[in-house]
C-alpha positions as CSV (number, residue, x, y, z in Angstrom):
1,M,0.0,-0.1,0.1
2,Y,2.4,2.7,-1.3
3,W,-0.2,5.6,0.0
4,I,-0.7,4.3,3.3
5,D,3.2,4.0,3.7
6,R,3.6,7.4,2.5
7,L,1.1,8.7,5.2
8,E,2.8,6.8,7.8
9,S,6.2,8.4,7.1
10,G,5.0,11.5,8.5
11,I,5.3,13.9,5.7
12,R,3.9,17.0,7.3
13,R,5.7,20.1,5.8
14,W,4.2,22.5,3.2
15,Q,6.1,22.5,0.1
16,V,6.8,25.4,-2.5
17,Y,6.7,24.5,-6.2
18,P,8.1,27.4,-7.8
19,E,7.8,26.5,-11.8
20,R,4.1,26.2,-12.1
21,R,0.9,28.7,-12.7
22,V,-2.3,26.8,-12.1
23,K,-5.5,28.8,-13.2
24,I,-7.8,29.4,-10.0
25,Y,-11.5,30.2,-10.9
26,F,-13.5,32.1,-7.9
27,T,-16.9,33.2,-7.1
28,D,-17.1,34.6,-3.8
29,R,-18.2,38.0,-5.3
30,F,-21.6,36.6,-5.9
31,V,-22.8,36.1,-2.3
32,L,-26.0,34.1,-1.5
33,P,-28.0,36.1,1.1
34,L,-28.7,33.9,3.8
35,P,-30.8,34.3,7.0
36,E,-29.0,34.7,10.3
37,G,-27.7,31.5,11.8
38,H,-27.9,29.7,8.4
39,R,-25.6,26.8,8.7
40,F,-24.2,27.0,5.1
41,P,-20.7,28.4,5.5
42,M,-20.9,31.3,2.9
43,S,-18.0,32.9,4.2
44,K,-15.5,30.2,3.5
45,Y,-15.2,31.0,-0.4
46,R,-14.0,34.6,0.3
47,R,-11.9,33.4,3.3
48,L,-10.2,30.7,0.9
49,R,-9.3,33.2,-2.0
50,D,-7.9,35.6,0.6
51,R,-5.8,32.9,2.3
52,L,-4.3,31.9,-1.2
53,I,-3.8,35.2,-2.5
54,A,-1.5,36.0,0.7
55,S,0.1,32.9,0.7
56,P,3.7,33.2,-1.1
57,V,3.1,29.4,-2.3
58,H,0.6,30.8,-4.7
59,F,2.4,33.6,-6.0
60,G,2.1,33.7,-9.6
61,D,-0.9,31.4,-9.8
62,V,-3.6,33.3,-11.9
63,F,-7.0,33.8,-10.0
64,L,-9.9,34.4,-12.6
65,E,-13.6,35.3,-12.4
66,P,-15.5,32.9,-14.6
67,P,-18.5,33.4,-17.0
68,A,-21.8,32.3,-15.7
69,A,-23.2,29.0,-17.2
70,S,-26.1,29.8,-19.9
71,D,-29.2,28.6,-19.9
72,R,-28.2,26.2,-22.9
73,E,-25.5,24.9,-20.9
74,L,-27.6,24.3,-17.8
75,K,-30.4,22.4,-19.8
76,L,-27.6,20.0,-21.4
77,A,-27.7,18.3,-17.7
78,H,-31.1,19.5,-16.3
79,D,-34.6,19.5,-17.2
80,P,-35.4,22.8,-19.2
81,E,-38.3,23.4,-17.5
82,Y,-36.5,23.0,-14.0
83,V,-33.7,25.6,-15.2
84,D,-36.9,28.1,-16.5
85,R,-38.4,27.8,-12.9
86,V,-35.2,28.6,-11.1
87,V,-34.5,31.6,-13.0
88,R,-38.1,32.9,-12.9
89,G,-38.4,32.1,-9.0
90,E,-41.1,29.6,-9.6
91,L,-39.8,26.9,-7.2
92,T,-42.4,25.8,-4.7
93,A,-41.9,26.3,-1.0
94,K,-41.1,22.4,-0.8
95,E,-38.7,22.5,-3.6
96,L,-36.7,25.4,-1.9
97,Q,-37.0,23.7,1.3
98,R,-35.3,20.8,-0.3
99,I,-32.4,23.0,-1.6
100,G,-31.8,24.7,1.8
101,F,-31.8,28.3,0.4
102,P,-34.3,30.9,-0.1
103,W,-34.9,31.8,-3.7
104,S,-33.5,35.3,-4.6
105,P,-31.7,36.8,-8.1
106,E,-28.5,36.3,-6.1
107,M,-29.2,32.5,-5.8
108,V,-29.8,32.0,-9.4
109,E,-26.5,34.0,-10.6
110,R,-24.2,32.4,-7.6
111,S,-25.5,29.0,-9.0
112,R,-24.8,29.8,-12.6
113,R,-21.4,31.1,-11.5
114,S,-20.6,28.0,-9.5
115,S,-21.4,25.7,-12.6
116,G,-19.4,28.4,-14.9
117,A,-16.4,27.9,-12.7
118,T,-16.1,24.3,-12.8
119,L,-16.7,24.4,-16.7
120,A,-14.3,27.1,-17.0
121,A,-11.6,24.8,-15.1
122,A,-12.3,22.2,-17.3
123,R,-11.9,24.0,-20.3
124,T,-8.4,25.1,-19.0
125,A,-7.6,21.7,-17.8
126,I,-7.8,20.3,-21.2
127,G,-5.3,22.5,-22.6
128,E,-3.1,23.0,-19.2
129,G,-3.5,19.4,-17.3
130,I,-5.1,20.9,-14.5
131,A,-7.5,24.0,-12.9
132,V,-9.3,24.6,-9.8
133,N,-12.6,25.9,-8.9
134,L,-12.8,27.4,-5.3
135,A,-16.4,26.7,-5.2
136,G,-18.3,23.8,-6.8
137,G,-19.1,20.3,-6.1
138,T,-22.9,20.8,-6.0
139,H,-23.3,16.9,-6.5
140,H,-27.1,16.9,-5.0
141,A,-28.9,18.8,-7.7
142,M,-30.7,16.0,-10.1
143,R,-32.0,16.6,-13.3
144,G,-35.3,18.1,-12.5
145,T,-34.9,19.4,-8.6
146,G,-32.3,20.8,-6.4
147,E,-31.3,19.3,-3.0
148,G,-28.9,19.5,0.0
149,Y,-27.5,23.2,-0.9
150,C,-27.1,22.4,-4.7
151,V,-29.2,24.1,-7.4
152,F,-27.3,23.1,-10.5
153,N,-24.9,20.2,-10.8
154,D,-21.8,21.6,-11.8
155,A,-19.9,18.4,-12.8
156,A,-22.8,17.1,-14.9
157,V,-23.2,20.5,-16.8
158,T,-19.6,20.8,-17.3
159,I,-19.5,17.4,-18.9
160,R,-22.5,17.4,-21.0
161,T,-21.6,20.9,-22.3
162,L,-18.0,19.6,-23.2
163,M,-19.3,16.5,-25.0
164,D,-21.9,18.7,-26.8
165,Q,-19.1,20.9,-28.2
166,G,-16.9,17.8,-29.2
167,L,-14.1,18.8,-26.9
168,I,-14.3,15.5,-24.9
169,A,-15.8,11.9,-25.6
170,R,-15.4,10.3,-22.1
171,A,-15.3,11.5,-18.5
172,C,-15.2,10.4,-14.9
173,V,-16.2,11.9,-11.8
174,I,-14.4,11.5,-8.6
175,D,-16.3,12.4,-5.7
176,C,-14.7,12.3,-2.4
177,D,-17.4,14.4,-0.6
178,V,-18.6,12.6,2.5
179,H,-21.9,12.6,1.3
180,Q,-22.9,10.4,-1.9
181,G,-23.3,12.0,-5.0
182,N,-26.8,11.2,-5.7
183,G,-27.7,14.1,-8.3
184,T,-24.5,13.2,-10.3
185,A,-25.7,9.5,-10.1
186,E,-29.1,10.3,-11.3
187,I,-28.0,12.4,-14.4
188,L,-24.6,10.5,-15.3
189,G,-24.9,7.1,-13.6
190,H,-26.7,5.1,-16.4
191,Q,-24.5,6.5,-19.2
192,N,-21.5,4.8,-21.2
193,D,-19.3,7.9,-21.8
194,V,-19.1,8.8,-18.1
195,F,-17.8,7.0,-14.9
196,T,-19.2,8.1,-11.9
197,F,-17.5,7.2,-8.8
198,S,-18.5,8.2,-4.9
199,I,-16.9,7.4,-1.9
200,H,-18.9,8.5,1.2
201,C,-20.3,7.7,4.7
202,A,-23.1,5.1,4.2
203,K,-25.4,6.5,7.0
204,N,-25.3,10.0,6.0
205,F,-27.4,12.4,3.6
206,P,-29.0,11.7,1.4
207,S,-31.4,9.2,2.8
208,R,-32.0,7.9,-1.0
209,K,-28.9,7.1,-2.7
210,H,-28.9,6.9,-6.5
211,P,-26.4,4.2,-7.7
212,S,-23.4,5.6,-9.0
213,H,-21.1,3.4,-11.4
214,L,-19.1,2.6,-8.3
215,D,-19.9,3.4,-4.8
216,I,-18.1,2.8,-2.0
217,D,-19.9,2.9,1.5
218,L,-18.0,3.4,4.6
219,D,-18.8,3.2,8.2
220,E,-19.3,6.0,10.6
221,G,-16.0,6.6,12.4
222,T,-13.7,5.5,9.4
223,G,-10.3,7.1,9.7
224,D,-7.2,7.9,7.3
225,M,-5.8,4.4,7.1
226,A,-9.0,2.4,6.2
227,Y,-10.3,5.3,4.0
228,L,-7.1,5.7,1.8
229,A,-7.0,2.0,1.4
230,K,-10.5,2.0,0.2
231,L,-9.8,5.0,-2.0
232,E,-6.8,3.5,-3.4
233,Q,-9.1,0.2,-4.5
234,G,-11.7,2.4,-5.8
235,L,-9.5,4.5,-7.9
236,A,-8.0,1.2,-9.5
237,E,-11.4,0.3,-10.6
238,V,-12.1,3.6,-11.8
239,M,-8.9,3.7,-14.1
240,A,-9.5,0.0,-15.4
241,S,-12.7,1.5,-16.9
242,G,-11.1,4.4,-18.8
243,P,-9.4,6.2,-20.8
244,Y,-10.8,9.5,-20.0
245,D,-10.5,12.9,-21.6
246,L,-11.3,14.8,-18.4
247,A,-11.6,14.1,-14.5
248,I,-13.6,16.3,-12.3
249,Y,-12.4,15.8,-8.9
250,L,-14.8,17.0,-6.1
251,A,-12.6,17.1,-3.0
252,G,-14.8,17.8,-0.1
253,A,-13.8,19.0,3.2
254,D,-16.6,17.1,5.1
255,P,-14.7,13.9,5.7
256,Y,-12.9,15.9,8.4
257,A,-12.9,14.5,12.2
258,G,-14.5,17.9,13.0
259,D,-17.3,18.3,10.5
260,R,-20.9,18.7,11.9
261,L,-22.1,16.8,9.3
262,G,-19.2,14.2,8.4
263,R,-19.3,11.2,10.7
264,L,-16.2,10.0,9.3
265,T,-12.7,10.7,11.2
266,L,-10.1,12.0,8.6
267,S,-7.5,14.3,9.8
268,K,-6.3,16.9,8.0
269,E,-3.3,15.2,6.9
270,G,-5.3,12.3,5.9
271,L,-7.0,14.4,3.6
272,R,-3.9,16.0,1.9
273,M,-2.8,12.4,1.2
274,R,-6.2,11.8,-0.1
275,D,-5.9,14.7,-2.4
276,R,-2.2,13.7,-3.6
277,L,-3.5,9.9,-4.3
278,V,-6.3,11.0,-6.5
279,L,-4.4,13.7,-8.3
280,D,-1.2,11.6,-8.7
281,I,-2.8,9.0,-10.1
282,L,-5.0,11.1,-12.6
283,M,-1.6,13.0,-13.6
284,E,0.4,9.9,-14.0
285,R,-2.1,9.0,-16.8
286,R,-2.2,12.7,-18.2
287,I,-6.2,13.0,-17.7
288,P,-7.0,16.6,-17.4
289,I,-8.3,17.5,-14.0
290,A,-11.1,19.9,-12.8
291,V,-10.8,20.5,-9.2
292,A,-13.8,21.5,-7.0
293,M,-14.1,22.1,-3.6
294,A,-17.6,20.6,-2.7
295,G,-18.8,20.6,1.0
296,G,-17.2,21.3,4.4
297,Y,-19.4,22.2,7.6
298,A,-16.7,22.4,10.4
299,P,-17.9,24.5,13.5
300,N,-14.7,26.7,12.6
301,V,-14.8,28.0,9.5
302,E,-11.0,28.2,9.3
303,D,-10.7,24.5,9.5
304,I,-12.6,24.3,6.4
305,V,-10.2,26.7,4.8
306,D,-7.3,24.9,6.0
307,I,-8.5,21.7,4.1
308,H,-9.6,23.5,1.0
309,A,-6.2,25.2,0.9
310,M,-3.9,22.0,0.9
311,T,-6.3,20.9,-2.0
312,V,-5.1,23.8,-4.0
313,L,-1.9,23.2,-2.7
314,E,-1.8,19.7,-4.2
315,S,-3.5,20.9,-7.2
316,A,-0.4,23.3,-8.0
317,R,2.0,20.6,-7.4
318,I,0.5,18.8,-10.1
319,A,0.7,22.0,-12.1
320,S,4.3,22.2,-11.7
321,L,4.5,18.6,-13.4
322,Y,3.0,19.7,-16.4
323,C,5.6,22.4,-17.0
């Protein structure tokens, strides 16, 4: 188990990768107005970008604001009537409760930009190897409904748009958020040109899990060593079903031991090794990688930012290897 050996070796220090420039797409100017006390950590996006800009490790990286996903792009993955009702503010109270956000024009724009950022990162990755969306990972949004803080499914929108434009023929989604990617599975899980993989806590949201091409259900309390072993096995199966023209990696900060909604017990170092395992396997096969942050609900927002920042650092390391 090479990756477990690396974890046990105690590699703990940050490294600077000087000969790299990674494109990082941000959407934090488009703030979703939420009621006081709402548990979605909206502030993490701006805090993450501020952290990265202030770090000498990311000197020279390029921070870009993406265009919003268009109605046409959204409708390649979602039911056209659902997209229209979201845009016009015609969702029912029950539908909004399922999403977890109140409707507003800002919600629509924020959701468009989040999908647009993953699409922009994927376009860049096809030419440069890897790019990052500091948001995204909205994997609970299904074809005709939103759910779990997800309005549009950025991975599905990205894959279907790039296929429609003839830029890719096959893709995979590697979802390491602690919650099963039910929306991605519902939209893409029966397609032969996409391989969807989700590794998640079994006894956790969502209660109804649509089958991915590969699902790995983990027991509550799973920690670093067992997680990495299962992930390594899963990635071998994903790669065996390739080749792929694009991989979308949903990192997720919520397998962290301190997460309110996670139920797993990974350390920050274990999550860094998770990122390294996924990204190195993809890079070794020269599969372009679009990275999205996905969920994170630790009570201390700085813990979420720490974990996301490590994912971006590992992405920058991969970018240096393409130079």
